[in-house]
DSSP file (Angstrom, degrees, kcal/mol; ACC not computed):
  #  RESIDUE AA STRUCTURE BP1 BP2  ACC     N-H-->O    O-->H-N    N-H-->O    O-->H-N    TCO  KAPPA ALPHA  PHI   PSI    X-CA   Y-CA   Z-CA
    1    1 A Q              0   0    0      0, 0.0     2,-0.1     0, 0.0     0, 0.0   0.000 360.0 360.0 360.0 130.8  -16.0   -2.9    2.1
    2    2 A A        -     0   0    0      1,-0.1     2,-0.4    26,-0.0    26,-0.1  -0.388 360.0-117.9 -77.0 148.7  -13.5   -2.6    4.8
    3    3 A T        -     0   0    0     24,-0.2     2,-0.6    -2,-0.1    26,-0.3  -0.638  21.1-153.5 -83.1 136.7  -10.1   -4.2    4.4
    4    4 A I        -     0   0    0     -2,-0.4     2,-1.0    24,-0.1    -1,-0.0  -0.930  67.9 -30.6-114.7 111.9   -9.3   -6.9    6.9
    5    5 A G  S    S-     0   0    0     -2,-0.6    23,-2.1    25,-0.0     2,-0.3  -0.761 116.8 -35.6  82.7-100.4   -5.5   -7.3    7.5
    6    6 A I  E     -A   27   0A   0     -2,-1.0     2,-0.4    21,-0.2    21,-0.2  -0.993  43.2-155.1-156.4 143.7   -4.0   -6.3    4.2
    7    7 A D  E     -A   26   0A   0     19,-2.4    19,-2.9    -2,-0.3     2,-0.3  -0.935  20.8-160.7-116.9 149.3   -4.6   -6.5    0.5
    8    8 A F  E     -A   25   0A   0     -2,-0.4     2,-0.3    17,-0.2    17,-0.2  -0.961  13.1-177.8-132.8 146.7   -1.8   -6.3   -2.0
    9    9 A L  E     -A   24   0A   0     15,-1.8    15,-3.2    -2,-0.3     2,-0.4  -0.976   6.5-167.9-141.6 130.7   -1.4   -5.5   -5.7
   10   10 A S  E     +A   23   0A   0     -2,-0.3     2,-0.4    13,-0.2    13,-0.2  -0.969   9.5 171.8-121.4 134.1    1.9   -5.6   -7.9
   11   11 A K  E     -A   22   0A   0     11,-3.1    11,-3.5    -2,-0.4     2,-0.5  -0.986  22.7-145.2-142.1 129.9    2.3   -4.3  -11.2
   12   12 A T  E     -A   21   0A   0     -2,-0.4     2,-0.3     9,-0.2     9,-0.2  -0.824  22.7-171.8 -94.1 126.9    5.4   -3.8  -13.5
   13   13 A M  E     -A   20   0A   0      7,-3.4     7,-3.2    -2,-0.5     2,-0.5  -0.888  18.0-145.4-116.7 148.4    5.3   -0.7  -15.8
   14   14 A Y  E     +A   19   0A   0     -2,-0.3     2,-0.6     5,-0.2     5,-0.2  -0.950  19.5 179.4-119.3 112.1    7.6    0.3  -18.6
   15   15 A L  E >   -A   18   0A   0      3,-2.2     3,-2.9    -2,-0.5     2,-0.3  -0.926  61.3 -56.3-119.9 112.2    8.1    4.1  -18.8
   16   16 A E  T 3  S-     0   0    0     -2,-0.6     0, 0.0     1,-0.3     0, 0.0  -0.417 122.8 -16.4  54.9-115.8   10.4    5.2  -21.5
   17   17 A D  T 3  S+     0   0    0     -2,-0.3     2,-0.3    -3,-0.1    -1,-0.3   0.269 122.6  88.8-102.4  10.4   13.7    3.4  -20.9
   18   18 A R  E <   -A   15   0A   0     -3,-2.9    -3,-2.2     2,-0.0     2,-0.5  -0.806  63.5-143.4-113.4 153.5   12.8    2.4  -17.2
   19   19 A T  E     -A   14   0A   0     -2,-0.3     2,-0.4    -5,-0.2    -5,-0.2  -0.957  21.7-168.8-111.6 128.1   11.2   -0.4  -15.6
   20   20 A V  E     -A   13   0A   0     -7,-3.2    -7,-3.4    -2,-0.5     2,-0.7  -0.974  11.8-150.8-124.4 125.3    9.0    0.6  -12.6
   21   21 A R  E     -A   12   0A   0     -2,-0.4     2,-0.5    -9,-0.2    -9,-0.2  -0.837  12.4-161.3 -99.7 118.1    7.5   -1.8  -10.1
   22   22 A L  E     -A   11   0A   0    -11,-3.5   -11,-3.1    -2,-0.7     2,-0.5  -0.841   9.2-178.1 -98.3 126.5    4.4   -0.6   -8.6
   23   23 A Q  E     -A   10   0A   0     -2,-0.5     2,-0.5   -13,-0.2   -13,-0.2  -0.987   6.8-165.0-131.8 122.6    3.2   -2.2   -5.3
   24   24 A L  E     -A    9   0A   0    -15,-3.2   -15,-1.8    -2,-0.5     2,-0.6  -0.919   3.0-168.7-106.1 123.7   -0.1   -1.1   -3.7
   25   25 A W  E     -A    8   0A   0     -2,-0.5     2,-0.9   -17,-0.2   -17,-0.2  -0.945   6.2-163.4-120.1 113.4   -0.7   -2.2   -0.1
   26   26 A D  E     -A    7   0A   0    -19,-2.9   -19,-2.4    -2,-0.6     2,-0.3  -0.820  17.4-168.2 -95.9 104.5   -4.1   -1.6    1.2
   27   27 A T  E     -A    6   0A   0     -2,-0.9   -21,-0.2   -21,-0.2   -24,-0.2  -0.689  26.1-104.7-101.7 152.8   -3.8   -1.9    5.2
   28   28 A A        -     0   0    0    -23,-2.1   -24,-0.1    -2,-0.3     9,-0.1  -0.412  17.5-144.3 -70.8 146.2   -6.7   -2.1    7.5
   29   29 A G        +     0   0    0    -26,-0.3    -1,-0.1    -2,-0.1     5,-0.1   0.537  62.5 114.7 -89.9 -11.8   -7.6    1.0    9.4
   30   30 A Q  S >  S-     0   0    0      1,-0.1     3,-2.2     3,-0.1     4,-0.5  -0.365  74.9-120.2 -67.7 140.6   -8.6   -0.8   12.7
   31   31 A E  G >  S+     0   0    0      1,-0.3     3,-1.5     2,-0.2     4,-0.5   0.848 109.4  63.0 -45.5 -44.7   -6.3   -0.1   15.7
   32   32 A R  G 3  S+     0   0    0      1,-0.3    -1,-0.3     2,-0.1     3,-0.1   0.655 104.4  46.4 -64.4 -13.7   -5.4   -3.6   16.2
   33   33 A F  G X> S+     0   0    0     -3,-2.2     3,-1.1     1,-0.1     4,-0.5   0.431  86.3  92.2-104.2  -1.9   -3.7   -3.7   12.7
   34   34 A R  G X4 S+     0   0    0     -3,-1.5     3,-1.1    -4,-0.5    -2,-0.1   0.824  75.0  63.0 -56.3 -41.7   -1.7   -0.5   13.1
   35   35 A S  G 34 S+     0   0    0     -4,-0.5     4,-0.3     1,-0.2    -1,-0.3   0.665  99.0  58.3 -65.6 -13.8    1.4   -2.1   14.5
   36   36 A L  G X> S+     0   0    0     -3,-1.1     4,-0.9     1,-0.2     3,-0.7   0.755  85.8  80.3 -81.0 -24.2    1.8   -4.0   11.2
   37   37 A I  H XX S+     0   0    0     -3,-1.1     4,-1.8    -4,-0.5     3,-0.8   0.844  83.5  57.2 -61.0 -41.7    2.0   -0.8    9.0
   38   38 A P  H 3> S+     0   0    0      0, 0.0     4,-0.9     0, 0.0    -1,-0.2   0.892 105.4  52.5 -55.4 -40.3    5.7    0.2    9.6
   39   39 A S  H <4 S+     0   0    0     -3,-0.7    -2,-0.2    -4,-0.3    -3,-0.1   0.823 109.8  48.3 -69.5 -26.8    6.9   -3.1    8.3
   40   40 A Y  H << S+     0   0    0     -4,-0.9    -1,-0.2    -3,-0.8    -3,-0.1   0.824 115.3  44.0 -77.2 -36.8    4.8   -2.8    5.1
   41   41 A I  H >< S+     0   0    0     -4,-1.8     3,-1.9     2,-0.1    -2,-0.2   0.487  81.9 122.1 -90.3  -2.4    6.1    0.7    4.4
   42   42 A R  T 3< S+     0   0    0     -4,-0.9    -3,-0.0     1,-0.3     0, 0.0  -0.351  82.4  12.3 -58.8 135.1    9.7    0.2    5.2
   43   43 A D  T 3  S+     0   0    0      1,-0.2    -1,-0.3     2,-0.1     2,-0.2   0.660  93.8 148.4  69.0  14.7   12.0    1.0    2.2
   44   44 A S    <   -     0   0    0     -3,-1.9    -1,-0.2     1,-0.1     3,-0.1  -0.505  38.3-163.2 -79.3 154.9    9.1    2.8    0.3
   45   45 A T  S    S+     0   0    0      1,-0.3     2,-0.3    -2,-0.2    -1,-0.1   0.721  77.1  26.0 -99.4 -29.8    9.8    5.7   -2.0
   46   46 A V        -     0   0    0      2,-0.0     2,-0.4     0, 0.0    -1,-0.3  -0.994  61.3-166.8-134.5 139.5    6.2    7.0   -2.1
   47   47 A A        -     0   0    0     -2,-0.3     2,-0.5    -3,-0.1    -6,-0.0  -0.988   4.5-164.5-125.5 137.9    3.3    6.7    0.1
   48   48 A V        -     0   0    0     -2,-0.4     2,-0.6     2,-0.0    -2,-0.0  -0.991   7.6-155.2-120.5 125.3   -0.4    7.6   -0.8
   49   49 A V        +     0   0    0     -2,-0.5     2,-0.4     2,-0.0    -2,-0.0  -0.922  16.4 175.3-106.2 121.9   -3.0    8.1    1.9
   50   50 A V        +     0   0    0     -2,-0.6     2,-0.3     2,-0.0    -2,-0.0  -0.973   3.8 169.2-125.0 136.6   -6.6    7.5    1.0
   51   51 A Y        -     0   0    0     -2,-0.4     2,-0.4     0, 0.0    -2,-0.0  -0.995  27.9-133.1-145.0 159.8   -9.5    7.6    3.2
   52   52 A D        -     0   0    0     -2,-0.3    -2,-0.0     1,-0.1     0, 0.0  -0.898   8.7-171.0-108.3 132.2  -13.3    7.6    3.3
   53   53 A I              0   0    0     -2,-0.4    -1,-0.1     1,-0.2     0, 0.0   0.346 360.0 360.0-106.3  11.9  -15.2   10.0    5.5
   54   54 A T              0   0    0      0, 0.0    -1,-0.2     0, 0.0    -2,-0.0   0.497 360.0 360.0 -84.7 360.0  -18.6    8.5    5.0
């Protein structure tokens, strides 16, 4: 099912002596939503790109 706009998931993880906040942002791939992506990835430490070729 295609994402419309954006979906978001946040999870706090505890790894050894550190607290890590994981935020997953699923952005829509349609051209009309691409201008929104830079504001979502600003100040990110890691980006993961996932796509479907079917």
